[in-house]
N, CA, C and O atoms as CSV, one atom per row, in Angstrom:
chain,resi,resn,atom,element,x,y,z
A,1,MET,N,N,0.837,-1.175,0.000
A,1,MET,CA,C,0.000,0.000,0.000
A,1,MET,C,C,0.885,1.243,0.000
A,1,MET,O,O,1.913,1.277,0.677
A,2,VAL,N,N,0.494,2.241,-0.744
A,2,VAL,CA,C,1.249,3.476,-0.853
A,2,VAL,C,C,0.985,4.336,0.377
A,2,VAL,O,O,-0.168,4.533,0.762
A,3,ASP,N,N,2.044,4.846,0.992
A,3,ASP,CA,C,1.917,5.737,2.132
A,3,ASP,C,C,1.837,7.169,1.606
A,3,ASP,O,O,2.854,7.755,1.236
A,4,LEU,N,N,0.630,7.731,1.572
A,4,LEU,CA,C,0.427,9.059,1.003
A,4,LEU,C,C,1.136,10.147,1.796
A,4,LEU,O,O,1.483,11.184,1.231
A,5,GLU,N,N,1.359,9.940,3.090
A,5,GLU,CA,C,2.083,10.937,3.867
A,5,GLU,C,C,3.527,11.044,3.410
A,5,GLU,O,O,4.082,12.142,3.360
A,6,GLN,N,N,4.148,9.906,3.073
A,6,GLN,CA,C,5.518,9.945,2.561
A,6,GLN,C,C,5.552,10.626,1.199
A,6,GLN,O,O,6.467,11.399,0.917
A,7,LEU,N,N,4.561,10.347,0.352
A,7,LEU,CA,C,4.526,10.954,-0.975
A,7,LEU,C,C,4.282,12.450,-0.910
A,7,LEU,O,O,4.727,13.191,-1.787
A,8,SER,N,N,3.580,12.901,0.118
A,8,SER,CA,C,3.251,14.324,0.205
A,8,SER,C,C,4.501,15.179,0.369
A,8,SER,O,O,4.471,16.371,0.066
A,9,ALA,N,N,5.592,14.599,0.839
A,9,ALA,CA,C,6.826,15.355,1.040
A,9,ALA,C,C,7.603,15.554,-0.260
A,9,ALA,O,O,8.583,16.298,-0.290
A,10,ILE,N,N,7.179,14.903,-1.317
A,10,ILE,CA,C,7.884,15.000,-2.593
A,10,ILE,C,C,7.346,16.191,-3.367
A,10,ILE,O,O,6.137,16.307,-3.568
A,11,ASN,N,N,8.213,17.056,-3.794
A,11,ASN,CA,C,7.779,18.186,-4.612
A,11,ASN,C,C,7.906,17.748,-6.065
A,11,ASN,O,O,8.976,17.855,-6.665
A,12,ILE,N,N,6.801,17.253,-6.625
A,12,ILE,CA,C,6.809,16.682,-7.965
A,12,ILE,C,C,7.214,17.715,-9.011
A,12,ILE,O,O,7.826,17.369,-10.022
A,13,SER,N,N,6.878,18.968,-8.775
A,13,SER,CA,C,7.184,19.987,-9.772
A,13,SER,C,C,8.680,20.178,-9.983
A,13,SER,O,O,9.088,20.700,-11.021
A,14,LEU,N,N,9.504,19.771,-9.029
A,14,LEU,CA,C,10.948,19.928,-9.171
A,14,LEU,C,C,11.609,18.741,-9.842
A,14,LEU,O,O,12.796,18.799,-10.165
A,15,LEU,N,N,10.872,17.674,-10.058
A,15,LEU,CA,C,11.455,16.495,-10.676
A,15,LEU,C,C,11.676,16.730,-12.165
A,15,LEU,O,O,10.880,17.402,-12.821
A,16,THR,N,N,12.746,16.181,-12.684
A,16,THR,CA,C,12.959,16.278,-14.122
A,16,THR,C,C,11.932,15.410,-14.831
A,16,THR,O,O,11.294,14.561,-14.208
A,17,GLU,N,N,11.770,15.622,-16.139
A,17,GLU,CA,C,10.802,14.837,-16.917
A,17,GLU,C,C,11.073,13.349,-16.768
A,17,GLU,O,O,10.139,12.571,-16.570
A,18,ARG,N,N,12.306,12.948,-16.858
A,18,ARG,CA,C,12.651,11.521,-16.751
A,18,ARG,C,C,12.279,10.976,-15.378
A,18,ARG,O,O,11.713,9.888,-15.267
A,19,ARG,N,N,12.594,11.727,-14.347
A,19,ARG,CA,C,12.270,11.279,-12.996
A,19,ARG,C,C,10.764,11.283,-12.774
A,19,ARG,O,O,10.240,10.429,-12.059
A,20,ARG,N,N,10.053,12.252,-13.393
A,20,ARG,CA,C,8.599,12.298,-13.273
A,20,ARG,C,C,7.976,11.048,-13.862
A,20,ARG,O,O,7.066,10.466,-13.271
A,21,VAL,N,N,8.461,10.630,-15.026
A,21,VAL,CA,C,7.948,9.419,-15.671
A,21,VAL,C,C,8.213,8.204,-14.794
A,21,VAL,O,O,7.335,7.360,-14.620
A,22,ARG,N,N,9.418,8.110,-14.243
A,22,ARG,CA,C,9.736,6.985,-13.349
A,22,ARG,C,C,8.862,7.003,-12.112
A,22,ARG,O,O,8.371,5.961,-11.679
A,23,PHE,N,N,8.662,8.191,-11.537
A,23,PHE,CA,C,7.830,8.322,-10.347
A,23,PHE,C,C,6.430,7.792,-10.613
A,23,PHE,O,O,5.915,6.986,-9.839
A,24,PHE,N,N,5.799,8.245,-11.719
A,24,PHE,CA,C,4.439,7.816,-12.018
A,24,PHE,C,C,4.370,6.338,-12.361
A,24,PHE,O,O,3.372,5.685,-12.056
A,25,SER,N,N,5.413,5.790,-12.993
A,25,SER,CA,C,5.434,4.345,-13.279
A,25,SER,C,C,5.358,3.553,-11.983
A,25,SER,O,O,4.573,2.612,-11.866
A,26,VAL,N,N,6.168,3.934,-11.023
A,26,VAL,CA,C,6.174,3.241,-9.727
A,26,VAL,C,C,4.875,3.524,-8.979
A,26,VAL,O,O,4.259,2.610,-8.431
A,27,PHE,N,N,4.464,4.782,-8.955
A,27,PHE,CA,C,3.263,5.177,-8.220
A,27,PHE,C,C,2.044,4.421,-8.709
A,27,PHE,O,O,1.294,3.869,-7.904
A,28,PHE,N,N,1.832,4.386,-10.045
A,28,PHE,CA,C,0.672,3.708,-10.597
A,28,PHE,C,C,0.731,2.204,-10.384
A,28,PHE,O,O,-0.304,1.567,-10.192
A,29,SER,N,N,1.927,1.627,-10.416
A,29,SER,CA,C,2.031,0.179,-10.221
A,29,SER,C,C,1.729,-0.216,-8.781
A,29,SER,O,O,1.313,-1.346,-8.525
A,30,LEU,N,N,1.934,0.701,-7.840
A,30,LEU,CA,C,1.676,0.406,-6.428
A,30,LEU,C,C,0.234,0.659,-6.012
A,30,LEU,O,O,-0.243,0.090,-5.030
A,31,MET,N,N,-0.456,1.510,-6.757
A,31,MET,CA,C,-1.826,1.850,-6.380
A,31,MET,C,C,-2.789,0.719,-6.721
A,31,MET,O,O,-2.752,0.178,-7.826
A,32,PRO,N,N,-3.649,0.363,-5.775
A,32,PRO,CA,C,-4.652,-0.645,-6.094
A,32,PRO,C,C,-5.661,-0.076,-7.088
A,32,PRO,O,O,-6.050,1.088,-6.992
A,33,LYS,N,N,-6.077,-0.902,-8.039
A,33,LYS,CA,C,-7.077,-0.470,-9.027
A,33,LYS,C,C,-8.445,-0.429,-8.357
A,33,LYS,O,O,-8.838,-1.372,-7.670
A,34,LYS,N,N,-9.162,0.662,-8.561
A,34,LYS,CA,C,-10.536,0.715,-8.073
A,34,LYS,C,C,-11.442,1.022,-9.254
A,34,LYS,O,O,-11.021,1.630,-10.238
A,35,LYS,N,N,-12.669,0.599,-9.142
A,35,LYS,CA,C,-13.628,0.789,-10.227
A,35,LYS,C,C,-13.852,2.284,-10.464
A,35,LYS,O,O,-14.047,3.053,-9.522
A,36,ILE,N,N,-13.822,2.675,-11.718
A,36,ILE,CA,C,-13.992,4.066,-12.098
A,36,ILE,C,C,-15.487,4.377,-12.215
A,36,ILE,O,O,-16.257,3.621,-12.808
A,37,LYS,N,N,-15.873,5.529,-11.621
A,37,LYS,CA,C,-17.272,5.943,-11.611
A,37,LYS,C,C,-17.398,7.356,-12.169
A,37,LYS,O,O,-16.404,8.060,-12.343
A,38,LEU,N,N,-18.624,7.755,-12.443
A,38,LEU,CA,C,-18.919,9.101,-12.902
A,38,LEU,C,C,-18.402,10.127,-11.894
A,38,LEU,O,O,-18.591,9.968,-10.688
A,39,LEU,N,N,-17.757,11.165,-12.385
A,39,LEU,CA,C,-17.183,12.267,-11.619
A,39,LEU,C,C,-15.932,11.896,-10.827
A,39,LEU,O,O,-15.459,12.698,-10.021
A,40,ASP,N,N,-15.393,10.707,-11.038
A,40,ASP,CA,C,-14.122,10.341,-10.404
A,40,ASP,C,C,-12.988,11.177,-10.978
A,40,ASP,O,O,-13.010,11.564,-12.146
A,41,THR,N,N,-12.009,11.444,-10.146
A,41,THR,CA,C,-10.762,12.052,-10.585
A,41,THR,C,C,-9.860,10.913,-11.028
A,41,THR,O,O,-9.652,9.954,-10.285
A,42,VAL,N,N,-9.322,11.017,-12.240
A,42,VAL,CA,C,-8.503,9.952,-12.811
A,42,VAL,C,C,-7.208,10.531,-13.359
A,42,VAL,O,O,-7.106,11.732,-13.609
A,43,ALA,N,N,-6.223,9.663,-13.543
A,43,ALA,CA,C,-4.954,10.069,-14.149
A,43,ALA,C,C,-4.640,9.128,-15.302
A,43,ALA,O,O,-5.000,7.951,-15.281
A,44,LEU,N,N,-3.966,9.666,-16.300
A,44,LEU,CA,C,-3.540,8.851,-17.444
A,44,LEU,C,C,-2.401,7.930,-17.036
A,44,LEU,O,O,-1.481,8.339,-16.328
A,45,VAL,N,N,-2.470,6.689,-17.488
A,45,VAL,CA,C,-1.424,5.717,-17.196
A,45,VAL,C,C,-0.288,5.841,-18.212
A,45,VAL,O,O,0.869,5.596,-17.869
A,46,ASP,N,N,-0.591,6.209,-19.429
A,46,ASP,CA,C,0.415,6.334,-20.486
A,46,ASP,C,C,0.260,7.658,-21.215
A,46,ASP,O,O,-0.795,8.292,-21.168
A,47,ASP,N,N,1.330,8.065,-21.891
A,47,ASP,CA,C,1.276,9.256,-22.738
A,47,ASP,C,C,0.307,9.028,-23.894
A,47,ASP,O,O,0.159,7.907,-24.382
A,48,LEU,N,N,-0.346,10.098,-24.322
A,48,LEU,CA,C,-1.173,10.094,-25.528
A,48,LEU,C,C,-0.648,11.215,-26.430
A,48,LEU,O,O,-1.247,12.288,-26.496
A,49,PRO,N,N,0.474,10.969,-27.128
A,49,PRO,CA,C,1.111,12.043,-27.896
A,49,PRO,C,C,0.224,12.631,-28.984
A,49,PRO,O,O,0.352,13.810,-29.311
A,50,GLU,N,N,-0.668,11.831,-29.548
A,50,GLU,CA,C,-1.549,12.338,-30.598
A,50,GLU,C,C,-2.530,13.379,-30.060
A,50,GLU,O,O,-3.072,14.175,-30.827
A,51,ARG,N,N,-2.760,13.376,-28.754
A,51,ARG,CA,C,-3.633,14.367,-28.105
A,51,ARG,C,C,-2.835,15.343,-27.227
A,51,ARG,O,O,-3.410,16.182,-26.534
A,52,LYS,N,N,-1.503,15.217,-27.269
A,52,LYS,CA,C,-0.599,16.071,-26.481
A,52,LYS,C,C,-0.870,15.958,-24.982
A,52,LYS,O,O,-0.797,16.947,-24.252
A,53,LEU,N,N,-1.183,14.748,-24.535
A,53,LEU,CA,C,-1.408,14.466,-23.116
A,53,LEU,C,C,-0.304,13.547,-22.622
A,53,LEU,O,O,0.130,12.642,-23.334
A,54,LYS,N,N,0.148,13.787,-21.391
A,54,LYS,CA,C,1.239,12.992,-20.825
A,54,LYS,C,C,0.748,12.154,-19.658
A,54,LYS,O,O,-0.226,12.488,-18.983
A,55,ARG,N,N,1.452,11.062,-19.448
A,55,ARG,CA,C,1.171,10.190,-18.313
A,55,ARG,C,C,1.143,11.025,-17.039
A,55,ARG,O,O,1.992,11.889,-16.822
A,56,GLY,N,N,0.145,10.745,-16.203
A,56,GLY,CA,C,0.028,11.462,-14.943
A,56,GLY,C,C,-0.902,12.659,-14.985
A,56,GLY,O,O,-1.273,13.188,-13.937
A,57,GLU,N,N,-1.292,13.103,-16.198
A,57,GLU,CA,C,-2.227,14.230,-16.255
A,57,GLU,C,C,-3.554,13.804,-15.636
A,57,GLU,O,O,-4.007,12.673,-15.812
A,58,VAL,N,N,-4.155,14.720,-14.921
A,58,VAL,CA,C,-5.357,14.428,-14.138
A,58,VAL,C,C,-6.582,15.035,-14.800
A,58,VAL,O,O,-6.565,16.182,-15.248
A,59,GLY,N,N,-7.657,14.235,-14.853
A,59,GLY,CA,C,-8.915,14.684,-15.430
A,59,GLY,C,C,-10.087,14.184,-14.608
A,59,GLY,O,O,-9.914,13.559,-13.561
A,60,THR,N,N,-11.289,14.473,-15.104
A,60,THR,CA,C,-12.528,14.074,-14.432
A,60,THR,C,C,-13.395,13.283,-15.395
A,60,THR,O,O,-13.551,13.662,-16.556
A,61,VAL,N,N,-13.960,12.182,-14.912
A,61,VAL,CA,C,-14.898,11.387,-15.712
A,61,VAL,C,C,-16.210,12.164,-15.780
A,61,VAL,O,O,-16.860,12.393,-14.760
A,62,VAL,N,N,-16.593,12.567,-16.995
A,62,VAL,CA,C,-17.816,13.358,-17.158
A,62,VAL,C,C,-18.961,12.549,-17.764
A,62,VAL,O,O,-20.109,12.993,-17.766
A,63,GLU,N,N,-18.641,11.358,-18.279
A,63,GLU,CA,C,-19.687,10.502,-18.838
A,63,GLU,C,C,-19.177,9.073,-18.935
A,63,GLU,O,O,-18.000,8.834,-19.205
A,64,ILE,N,N,-20.078,8.131,-18.712
A,64,ILE,CA,C,-19.769,6.715,-18.930
A,64,ILE,C,C,-20.381,6.352,-20.276
A,64,ILE,O,O,-21.600,6.374,-20.441
A,65,LEU,N,N,-19.516,6.016,-21.243
A,65,LEU,CA,C,-19.962,5.754,-22.610
A,65,LEU,C,C,-20.348,4.300,-22.829
A,65,LEU,O,O,-21.253,4.004,-23.609
A,66,ALA,N,N,-19.673,3.406,-22.153
A,66,ALA,CA,C,-19.901,1.961,-22.251
A,66,ALA,C,C,-19.200,1.339,-21.049
A,66,ALA,O,O,-18.453,2.025,-20.352
A,67,PRO,N,N,-19.427,0.055,-20.795
A,67,PRO,CA,C,-18.671,-0.571,-19.705
A,67,PRO,C,C,-17.173,-0.405,-19.974
A,67,PRO,O,O,-16.674,-0.814,-21.023
A,68,ASP,N,N,-16.479,0.184,-19.041
A,68,ASP,CA,C,-15.028,0.399,-19.120
A,68,ASP,C,C,-14.601,1.390,-20.195
A,68,ASP,O,O,-13.451,1.357,-20.633
A,69,VAL,N,N,-15.507,2.277,-20.634
A,69,VAL,CA,C,-15.163,3.372,-21.555
A,69,VAL,C,C,-15.759,4.657,-20.978
A,69,VAL,O,O,-16.949,4.724,-20.667
A,70,PHE,N,N,-14.904,5.678,-20.841
A,70,PHE,CA,C,-15.300,6.898,-20.144
A,70,PHE,C,C,-14.913,8.142,-20.933
A,70,PHE,O,O,-13.858,8.183,-21.566
A,71,GLU,N,N,-15.768,9.148,-20.893
A,71,GLU,CA,C,-15.431,10.468,-21.417
A,71,GLU,C,C,-14.732,11.204,-20.280
A,71,GLU,O,O,-15.289,11.367,-19.195
A,72,VAL,N,N,-13.500,11.647,-20.545
A,72,VAL,CA,C,-12.704,12.308,-19.508
A,72,VAL,C,C,-12.365,13.718,-19.966
A,72,VAL,O,O,-11.930,13.934,-21.097
A,73,GLU,N,N,-12.571,14.668,-19.070
A,73,GLU,CA,C,-12.285,16.077,-19.345
A,73,GLU,C,C,-11.026,16.478,-18.584
A,73,GLU,O,O,-10.887,16.195,-17.394
A,74,PHE,N,N,-10.105,17.146,-19.294
A,74,PHE,CA,C,-8.874,17.659,-18.703
A,74,PHE,C,C,-8.950,19.182,-18.739
A,74,PHE,O,O,-9.186,19.773,-19.793
A,75,CYS,N,N,-8.749,19.816,-17.579
A,75,CYS,CA,C,-8.865,21.282,-17.467
A,75,CYS,C,C,-7.571,21.876,-16.929
A,75,CYS,O,O,-6.807,21.219,-16.222
A,76,ASP,N,N,-7.346,23.151,-17.287
A,76,ASP,CA,C,-6.176,23.849,-16.745
A,76,ASP,C,C,-6.521,24.415,-15.365
A,76,ASP,O,O,-7.619,24.197,-14.854
A,77,ASP,N,N,-5.577,25.138,-14.774
A,77,ASP,CA,C,-5.780,25.671,-13.422
A,77,ASP,C,C,-6.892,26.710,-13.342
A,77,ASP,O,O,-7.401,26.996,-12.258
A,78,ASP,N,N,-7.268,27.271,-14.483
A,78,ASP,CA,C,-8.358,28.252,-14.516
A,78,ASP,C,C,-9.708,27.617,-14.834
A,78,ASP,O,O,-10.709,28.319,-14.973
A,79,GLY,N,N,-9.738,26.276,-14.950
A,79,GLY,CA,C,-10.988,25.580,-15.212
A,79,GLY,C,C,-11.368,25.476,-16.673
A,79,GLY,O,O,-12.463,25.016,-16.996
A,80,ARG,N,N,-10.471,25.902,-17.572
A,80,ARG,CA,C,-10.748,25.808,-19.011
A,80,ARG,C,C,-10.369,24.425,-19.519
A,80,ARG,O,O,-9.274,23.929,-19.251
A,81,THR,N,N,-11.285,23.812,-20.254
A,81,THR,CA,C,-11.044,22.477,-20.811
A,81,THR,C,C,-10.020,22.575,-21.931
A,81,THR,O,O,-10.176,23.379,-22.850
A,82,TYR,N,N,-8.962,21.754,-21.857
A,82,TYR,CA,C,-7.988,21.702,-22.939
A,82,TYR,C,C,-8.022,20.363,-23.671
A,82,TYR,O,O,-7.407,20.220,-24.728
A,83,ALA,N,N,-8.727,19.393,-23.124
A,83,ALA,CA,C,-8.901,18.112,-23.818
A,83,ALA,C,C,-10.105,17.402,-23.221
A,83,ALA,O,O,-10.348,17.454,-22.015
A,84,GLU,N,N,-10.851,16.736,-24.095
A,84,GLU,CA,C,-11.962,15.891,-23.659
A,84,GLU,C,C,-12.036,14.747,-24.651
A,84,GLU,O,O,-12.188,14.966,-25.853
A,85,LEU,N,N,-11.927,13.525,-24.145
A,85,LEU,CA,C,-11.897,12.376,-25.036
A,85,LEU,C,C,-12.353,11.109,-24.329
A,85,LEU,O,O,-12.387,11.034,-23.101
A,86,ALA,N,N,-12.704,10.110,-25.145
A,86,ALA,CA,C,-13.109,8.800,-24.636
A,86,ALA,C,C,-11.855,7.980,-24.367
A,86,ALA,O,O,-10.949,7.913,-25.197
A,87,LEU,N,N,-11.817,7.357,-23.192
A,87,LEU,CA,C,-10.668,6.534,-22.803
A,87,LEU,C,C,-11.160,5.231,-22.196
A,87,LEU,O,O,-12.220,5.177,-21.572
A,88,ARG,N,N,-10.369,4.181,-22.391
A,88,ARG,CA,C,-10.668,2.870,-21.815
A,88,ARG,C,C,-10.157,2.819,-20.372
A,88,ARG,O,O,-9.228,3.538,-20.006
A,89,ALA,N,N,-10.763,1.979,-19.580
A,89,ALA,CA,C,-10.397,1.861,-18.164
A,89,ALA,C,C,-8.918,1.540,-17.982
A,89,ALA,O,O,-8.304,2.016,-17.027
A,90,GLU,N,N,-8.331,0.744,-18.876
A,90,GLU,CA,C,-6.920,0.381,-18.723
A,90,GLU,C,C,-5.978,1.554,-19.016
A,90,GLU,O,O,-4.782,1.466,-18.740
A,91,GLN,N,N,-6.501,2.640,-19.567
A,91,GLN,CA,C,-5.699,3.838,-19.815
A,91,GLN,C,C,-5.727,4.800,-18.635
A,91,GLN,O,O,-5.047,5.827,-18.649
A,92,LEU,N,N,-6.515,4.469,-17.611
A,92,LEU,CA,C,-6.749,5.374,-16.490
A,92,LEU,C,C,-6.517,4.686,-15.164
A,92,LEU,O,O,-6.542,3.459,-15.062
A,93,ILE,N,N,-6.294,5.498,-14.158
A,93,ILE,CA,C,-6.311,5.011,-12.788
A,93,ILE,C,C,-7.113,6.015,-11.970
A,93,ILE,O,O,-6.896,7.223,-12.064
A,94,ALA,N,N,-8.030,5.506,-11.177
A,94,ALA,CA,C,-8.858,6.364,-10.327
A,94,ALA,C,C,-8.021,6.842,-9.149
A,94,ALA,O,O,-7.301,6.060,-8.528
A,95,LEU,N,N,-8.122,8.118,-8.851
A,95,LEU,CA,C,-7.370,8.712,-7.745
A,95,LEU,C,C,-8.311,9.040,-6.600
A,95,LEU,O,O,-9.494,9.309,-6.808
A,96,ASP,N,N,-7.772,9.013,-5.389
A,96,ASP,CA,C,-8.531,9.503,-4.243
A,96,ASP,C,C,-8.561,11.006,-4.339
A,96,ASP,O,O,-7.621,11.613,-4.854
A,97,ASN,N,N,-9.613,11.614,-3.859
A,97,ASN,CA,C,-9.722,13.076,-3.922
A,97,ASN,C,C,-9.076,13.756,-2.732
A,97,ASN,O,O,-9.408,14.900,-2.420
A,98,GLN,N,N,-8.150,13.069,-2.056
A,98,GLN,CA,C,-7.408,13.700,-0.983
A,98,GLN,C,C,-6.335,14.574,-1.593
A,98,GLN,O,O,-5.634,14.159,-2.516
A,99,ALA,N,N,-6.209,15.768,-1.083
A,99,ALA,CA,C,-5.178,16.669,-1.589
A,99,ALA,C,C,-3.830,16.253,-1.011
A,99,ALA,O,O,-3.704,15.992,0.186
A,100,LEU,N,N,-2.824,16.199,-1.885
A,100,LEU,CA,C,-1.472,15.944,-1.423
A,100,LEU,C,C,-0.829,17.272,-1.076
A,100,LEU,O,O,-0.913,18.229,-1.846
A,101,LYS,N,N,-0.186,17.332,0.081
A,101,LYS,CA,C,0.507,18.538,0.469
A,101,LYS,C,C,1.851,18.566,-0.235
A,101,LYS,O,O,2.663,17.657,-0.059
A,102,VAL,N,N,2.092,19.588,-1.024
A,102,VAL,CA,C,3.345,19.714,-1.754
A,102,VAL,C,C,4.251,20.652,-0.981
A,102,VAL,O,O,3.877,21.783,-0.671
A,103,VAL,N,N,5.443,20.174,-0.674
A,103,VAL,CA,C,6.393,20.952,0.087
A,103,VAL,C,C,7.354,21.632,-0.854
A,103,VAL,O,O,7.951,20.972,-1.705
A,104,ALA,N,N,7.519,22.925,-0.728
A,104,ALA,CA,C,8.418,23.680,-1.630
A,104,ALA,C,C,9.848,23.570,-1.192
A,104,ALA,O,O,10.734,24.138,-1.829
């Protein structure tokens, strides 16, 4: 089980791109899979270069299109949507809505 208190001490924004990719690879492999539901916060498991989305980007499930297929909306810090697309469950991981404390 991932200890979220230990992870909260990591300032992800300071990690290099390579280290960020490694971090998310380990992080996602350690997280237990939970069933994805409407309005869940989810993260991409892999890069989607054709949509200019990177592994670890966080979005919200806005519609269930079929079993294990979800419409996911990705927004910037101002709430503007920059991507919305259908994704399969294996492309996503559901996140807890607990805020991680980022230490500068």
